[in-house]
C-alpha positions, 0 to 999 in steps of 0.5 A: 136201275135193274137191282142185282141178280140173286146169287146162286148156290156156290156162285158169285161168293165175294171173299169180302162177304166171308164169316168165320165162325166156331162150332163142331161139325155134325152129320156131314156126308159127302156125296156126288152132285146130280148136276156135275158128278162132282163130290161135296158135303153137307151137315151142320155145324152146331154150337151153344147157341145152335146149329146152321147147315153147312155145304162144302161144294165141289170146288172147295170140297177138294181141298178140304175134304180131309178135315170135314169130319163129324164131331170135330171142333171147328173154325169155319170161313165162308159165306151166308147163302140162302134162298126165299124160303128156306134157312141159310146156310154156310158155304164153307171155303176154309176152316181149321181144327180148333186146336190149331187156331192161334188167338194172337194176344197183345203186345202191351196194355195200357192203362188210362187212370184219373189221377184226381180219383186215384189213391195208394191203396188203388195202385196196391189193388192194380199192382197185385192184379198185375203182378198175379196174373204176368204174361208176354205184354209189356 
């Protein structure tokens, strides 16, 4: 059986392979493709651990070009692509400004305690911690 062909740049992306990563866009620049005269963008996404090269191909660039701003903190969605002799790149398929990302908080919290080891002092300390940091969860 023949192994599957290696994906080509910007093609054969499987939505199941998408990852999300947050960071700051740096050095973003847009340019025309020599192949098809369509606009695309490339630059880097940087966080406290390092940076990765990012590219936004023409089909995604059309819908994301207004959001591809340098020095913007974003949450990117995309797929990792690469060639044998180079570092991987992240092909951007979607992005959201980090200040607009909504984190889903739990609707309830459940604690399990070994009652054989529990004491009145432990319950009092636990109640004090819970009362000090109320939230929307039950």
